[in-house]
N, C-alpha and C positions, 0 to 999 in steps of 0.2 A: 828152167821150167819147174813148176811145183809138182811134187809127186802126185800121182793119180788119186791115191787114197785121201789126200787132203783137199781135193777140189770141191769143197762146198761152194754153192752159189751164195751170192749176197744180194739181198733186197735192202736198199739203203734209202730210207724215207725221211726227207727233210720237210718240216712244217714251219712255215714262216710266222714269226711272232707268237708262237704257241707257248703259253705259260702252263704250269701244271694244274690246269683247271679241267681235269679229266676224271672220269669215274674211277679209274684205277689209282688215282692219287687222292681219292676220298671226297671228291666234290659230288655232293648228292643231287645237284641240279644238272650236271653235265649229261649229255646224251652221246656217249662215245663208245658204243658196244664193240666196234671193230678194233679200235686201239686197245680197248680193254682185253680183247681176245689175244692180242700179242702178249700183253702182260700176264695173262693166265697161263701161257705156255713158256714164258720167259722170266726175266728178272727186271724189276722196276728199281731204278736208281732214284731214291728219294731226295738225294742231295747231290745233284749234278750241276756244274757251273760252267758257263761259257767264259771265254777269255776277254770278250768285250761285248757289251750289249748293243750291238749294231750289226745289221745283216752282213755287210761286206767283210769287216774285220773278223767277226765270229766265224764265218764260213771259211775264209782264207786260212785262219789259224787251225780250225778243225781239219781241213782237207790237206794241210801240209804237215800237221803234227807239230807246228812251231808257234811260238807265242807272238802276239802282235808286235812287240818291240823287235823281235828277231827278224820278222819279215817286213817290218816297216809299214804295216797297214793299219791305219787308225781311222779311215774314212771310207767313203763309198766309191772312190775313183782310182785309188792307187793300186796297181797290179803287184801281186806278191813277187813276181819274177823280176821286178826292178831290183830288189835287194837280194833275192835268192833265185837267180836264173836257172840254176841246175837242181832246184828242189824237185823231189819225186813226190807227187801228190798221192793220196790214198788210192783213187781209181787208177792212176798211172802205174802204181806198184802192181796192181792186179793185171793190168794190160801187159806189163812186162813179163808176167808169169803165165801167159797163155790164156787169160780170161778175155771174153768179149765184154767190153764196157760200153754202156749207153747212158745218156743223160736226157731225161724227159722232165721238163719243168725246171724250177729254180733249185739248183744245187750250189754251184758257185753263185756269187751275187750276179744278178741278171744283166747288168750292163756289159757291153762287149769287152771293155778293157779288163774286166775282172773274171771273165770266163777263161777256160784253159783247154784249147783244142787238143793239145797233146795228151790229155788225160783220157780221151774217149776214142773208141774204135771207129765211130761214125760221128758226124756233126751233131751238136746239141740241138734239141727241138723244144719248142714252147718254153724256152728258158727266160724269155723276156716278155713282159706284158705291160703296156702303158696304162696310165690311169683311165684313159678313154675306153680301153678294152676291158676294164674291170666292171663295167656296167652293162646290163642287158637291155635296159630301157633307154630309148633314144632321148627322152626328156632329160636324163641325167648325164648323158655323154657330152663332155666339153668339146668345143670346136677344135681345140689343140690337144695333142696327146697327153700332156703332163699337167694340165690344169686340174685342180681338185674342186669338185663340185660338192655333192652331198656325201656325208660320211657313212650313210647306210642305204641299202636298197633291198626291197622285198618284192620279188617279181614272180609271177605265176608262169614259170618257164621250166623246161627240162634242165637237168643237171649240166648237160654239155652246152648250154647257152653261156655258161661261165667257163673260164679257162681251166679250172681244176677238174671239171667234168671231162674236158677234152684231154687233159693230161691222163686221167684214168682210162679213157678210151684207148689212147696211144699205148699206155703201159700194158694193158691187157693184150693188145695186139702184138706188142713186142715180146711179152712172155711166151706167147704161142710160137713166135718165130725163133726165139733163142733157147727154147726149152731143153735142147740137148746139152747146153752148157759146156763148160762152166761160164757163168756170167756174173758180172757186177752191174746191177741195174739201179741207177740213181733216179728216184722219183721225187720231184719237188712239188709240194703243195703250197699254193699261194696264201690261202686263207688259214688263219683269221687275220692276216695283215689287212690294214685299212685300204680302201673302204670296206666296211663290213657288209658285203653283198652276198646274197644266197637265195636260192629258190624259196618260195613261200612255205613249202612244206616243212622246212627246217625252222623257220620262225614259228610255225604253228606248234612246235614241240614245247614251247615255253610260254608262261604267263609272266610278263615282265614285272608285274606288281609283286611277285614272289621272289624275284631274283635279288640276291644280297648286294648292296653297295659296299664300297671299301670300308673295312673295319678301322682303318687308320687314315682318314681323309685329310688330316692336318699335317703341316710340315713338322718334321722331327724337331723336338726341343733341342736347342743348342747345336743344331746341325751346322756343318761347314757352309760357308757362303757359296761354295761350288757344288754342293750336293745335288741340287735340282737345276737342270738346264733352263734357260730362258725360253727355249723352243718347246712347244707342246704339240705333238703330232696331230692329235684330234682337233685342236684349235686351228689348224691350218686348212680345215675344210670349211666350205662356205656357209654351212648351216649351223656352225658352232661359234660362240663368241670368241673373238681374238684374245680378250682379256676379261678379268672380272669373274664373278660367279657363274657357274654353269647350273642351270635349273635342275631340280631333281628329275623332272620329266625327260630332259635331254640326257642326263646321266643314265637313266633307266633305258632309254632308247639305245645308247651306246653299249650298255651291258647286255641288253637283249641281242643286239647285233653281233657282239663277240661270241656269245653262246651259240647263236644260230650259225655263224660262219664256221665255228669249230665243229658243230654237228655235221655241216656240209662237208668239211674236210674229212671227217671221220667216214662218212658214207663213200667218198671217193677212194679212200684207202681201203675200205671194205671190198670194193669191186676188184681191186688189185689182189687182195688176199684171197678172195674167192677164186680168181683165176689161178693163183699159185696152187691152191688145193686141188682144183679140177684137173690140172695138168700133172698132178702127182709129184710136185716139186717141194712141197712143204717139209718133207722129211729130210731134205738135203740142202735146205736154204737157211742161212743165217739172216735174221731180220733185225735191223737196227733202225729204230725210229727216234728222232730227236727234233726238238724245237730249237731254232738257232739262238734264242735268248728269251727271257721273260718279257713282261709288258705291264706297265702300271695302268690299272683301270680305276684311277682316282686315288690310289695310295699316295700319301704325302702330297695330295693335291695335284698330282701329275697324271697326264694321259699320254703315255708313250713309253719308249725305252730310254736308252742313253743315260742311265744312272749307274752308280755302284751299289745301290741297295739290293737286298735279297730279292725283291720283286722283279728286278731286271736281270740280275746275273744268274738266277736259278731257273733252270728250264727242264722240260721232260727228257728223259733218256730211258728207253726200254729196249732190251736186247733179248732175243730168242735165238738160241743156238741148239738145234737138235742134238741130243746126246751129250750135251754139256750143260751143267748147271741144274738148278732146282726150280722147276716150273712153278709159277705163281708166287714166288717169293719177292720180298722187298729187301733192299739193303740201304742202311743209313750211313754207310761209309762215304767219305768225301771222294768224289771223282771230278775230273775236269774234262772238257771237250777235247783237249789235246790227247787224252787217254784213249779216245775212240779208235784212232788210226792203229796204234800198236795192238790193241785188243782184236780188231778185225783181222789184222795180219796174222796174229797168233792162232785165232780160231780156224783160219784157212791154211795154216802151215806155211806161211810166207815169211821170209826174213825181212824185217822192217829196217829202214835206214838207221844207221847208228846215231844220226844227228837229232832224231826225234826228241821232243822235250816233254813228252808225257810218258806214262807207263801203263802197260796192259792191265785191265781190270778183270781179266779172265779168272783169276783166283776168287774174285767176288761172285762170279756166276756159280762157282762150285761151293763156296762158303760165304753166303751173303753177310753174315755178321762176324766175319774174320776180325779178330781182336787187334791185330797189328796192321795198320794201314797208313796211308799218307796223312800227314799232320794238318795240312791246310790246302785250300784251293785259292787260286790267284786270278783276279780279274783287274781290268783297268778301264779308264775312260778319260779322254782329254776334254779340256775346256779351252777355247771354244770348241763346240761339238763338231762343227763342219768348217771346211776351208773353201775359199774361192778357187776357181780354176787357175787363177794367176799365182796362187801361192803353193809352194811345195809343202809336203808334210813336215819336213825338217824345220822350215821357217816357222810354221805354226807352233810346233812343239817348243821351239826356242823362245818364242814370244809368249806362248800361253802356258797352261798348267796341265799336268797329267795327274790324275787321281789313281792311285794304286790301292786296291782293296784285297783283303785276305780273310777268308772264312775258315775258322777252325771248328772244332766240335761244338763249342758253346758261344763263341764270340765272332764278331765281324770288326775288323780294324781297317781303317782307311787313312792313307796319307795323301794329301794334295801337295804336289811338288812342282817347283819352278826352277829349272836349271839346277837340279840336285838339292835345292833348299826346301825343307818342309815348311809349308805355309800354314796348314791347318791339319788337324787330326780328328778322327771320329772313332768312337768305340761303342758298339752295341752289344748288349748282353742278352743272348737268345734264351738263356735259362729263365729269365723273368720278363723279357720284352721281345718276343718273337716277331712282333710287327715293326721293330726298330723305330720306336717312337721317341726315344731319348738318347742323345749322345752323352755318354758318361765319361768321356776322355778326361774331363777336368774334375771329376768327382774324386776326392781324396781316397775314399775306400777302394777305388779301382787302380790305385797307383801300381800295385804289384802286377796286376793283369796287363796294364798299359806297358810297363817296362818289358814284360815277357813278350808281348805282341810286337813291340818295336824290334826286339832282338830277332824274333822269328821273321819279321818282314825283311830285316837286313840279310838274314840267311837265304831268303828267297825260295823259289820253288825247288832248287836243288837241295836245300836243307830240310825240305818237308817231305821228301820222297820216302816211300815205303822201303825199309831196309830188308832186302830179300835174304 
């Protein structure tokens, strides 16, 4: 059991498909006052990276503190306990140390096979929502649960007509019930995941004519053939073209929808934060808010996740820990989502499992611009992106290609490998090309950087760790 003095509560907020398109990240169009309020009393991680830009693998990696190759999860259907049956998940660690743990909304990936009943004190709630349930208007609801109809919906309805409003309702009621603590409360917000659906009042916050379209809409020059997947999530909806150009009007509709859905998500989070304050819990509760990965809104001509580019691998991470850290600060030091588990354990005085593959970023809460820190952040993505139910993950990876990418202070380096053989490489120079518009791996003047990055990739995440 953890010592009483260390029993801080944890409010663990996951936001699906949320990129750093927030006020606290400098987006002047965003309307995210509640998320920004967490940033005002916590630390914003400007360069936080998921381990794979897909919901299931990203969440499984974060919640086990183990990387995708270690847990064997690279898709939306493989349970992490197949490879690691005895893994102790982040909420499970808190459960084992006397905490009450609850899951409302999507924390693990929502499909039954990827949830983890042993992590929670009571059964998960509202953790799975079908496509049909994502719409408030009957005209947009498909006859079958998983058919995709329109990509956006603007409805004059109350917040709890949508799943995230109901998640907020439940989270508020749960806080009132578990207020005596200690608790680890996972609150999973579905938006801004497609479809971009939200009550009208959130759409009304924006003039779509003013919203910016992607600054880098063209494929990166000299990019690897594997860089962009053939599947584009937005194009899988009935009202967007399956291939060919997307009109500016439809792109603006999608951008407007993403901003509106994000504002709706922020309002739902705000209700939970208000309840935390009214119950007198804010002074003893660690808040960790994260988006499970980034999302392309037309960057490189792509509308979805599933890439190794900065746009997909970088995601928001904001941590507020009362009594620890420097409120309202940002850190540009590199962190990975596998670092969240050991950090929350340290903040709450719990001993994390020795097998974890991240490292606690608590020193960055105290000293955001700490000079000596980890050298690189690692992510990966397979091609083909998905497997059929008849194929095992192992068979797909043996037949297919895995892309490994590494972000350092100034560069992003990617290797696309098949059975250990490097097929293609990419190198992007963030000092002069932050939008990753040109692969310079073959440019002679970058030979030294390429060689250094190749060696760093070979050393792997172990070789990039912060030397304590």
